[in-house]
C-alpha positions in Angstrom: -122.7 73.8 -33.2 -122.4 70.6 -35.2 -123.8 67.2 -34.6 -121.6 64.1 -35.1 -123.2 61.8 -37.6 -122.2 58.3 -38.7 -123.4 56.6 -41.9 -124.0 52.9 -41.6 -124.5 50.3 -44.4 -124.5 47.3 -42.0 -126.4 46.5 -38.8 -124.1 45.4 -35.9 -126.4 44.1 -33.1 -123.8 43.0 -30.4 -126.8 40.9 -29.2 -128.8 43.9 -28.1 -131.6 43.6 -30.6 -135.2 43.2 -29.3 -137.9 41.2 -31.1 -141.1 43.1 -31.9 -143.7 40.8 -30.4 -146.7 41.5 -32.7 -144.7 41.5 -36.0 -143.0 38.5 -37.5 -139.2 39.0 -38.2 -139.2 42.6 -36.9 -136.5 43.8 -34.5 -135.6 47.0 -32.7 -132.1 48.1 -32.0 -130.9 51.2 -30.1 -127.3 52.4 -30.7 -125.4 55.2 -29.0 -124.8 58.3 -31.2 -126.6 59.6 -34.3 -126.4 57.2 -37.2 -127.9 57.3 -40.6 -129.1 54.1 -42.3 -130.7 53.5 -45.7 -134.5 53.2 -45.3 -136.9 51.0 -47.2 -134.7 50.9 -50.4 -131.7 48.8 -49.6 -131.1 45.4 -47.9 -128.2 45.6 -45.5 -126.1 43.0 -43.8 -126.8 42.0 -40.2 -123.9 41.0 -38.0 -123.4 40.3 -34.3 -120.0 42.0 -34.3 -118.4 44.1 -37.0 -115.7 41.5 -37.7 -117.9 38.4 -37.7 -119.8 36.7 -40.5 -123.1 38.0 -41.8 -126.0 36.4 -40.0 -128.7 37.7 -42.3 -130.0 40.5 -44.5 -132.5 43.1 -43.3 -134.5 46.1 -44.6 -134.7 49.1 -42.2 -138.2 50.3 -41.9 -137.9 53.1 -39.3 -135.2 55.3 -37.8 -135.4 57.7 -34.8 -132.9 60.1 -33.3 -133.4 61.2 -29.7 -131.1 62.3 -26.8 -127.9 61.1 -28.5 -129.2 57.7 -29.5 -130.5 56.1 -32.8 -133.2 53.5 -32.7 -134.0 51.5 -35.8 -136.7 49.0 -36.6 -135.8 46.5 -39.2 -137.3 43.3 -40.7 -135.1 40.3 -41.4 -135.4 39.3 -45.1 -133.0 36.4 -45.0 -131.4 34.5 -42.1 -128.1 32.7 -42.8 -128.3 30.3 -39.8 -130.0 29.7 -36.5 -129.6 32.3 -33.8 
């Protein structure tokens, strides 16, 4: 039995990101499905929607798979505008 897996080189938040209270510029995002992101070595684009402009750049620090969902923790390295 296989497991569907999607590789992502961009974070698309759709406004569902949550700020980590005790760490500056850290966010958590949970997405449906199993997704693979580059960890700690690459800076990836952050967008609200797939077709919109880049709002910033982030480094993904942690990724968890559980019950058909992927949760990532990322730190914003650069913000292109005001949220």
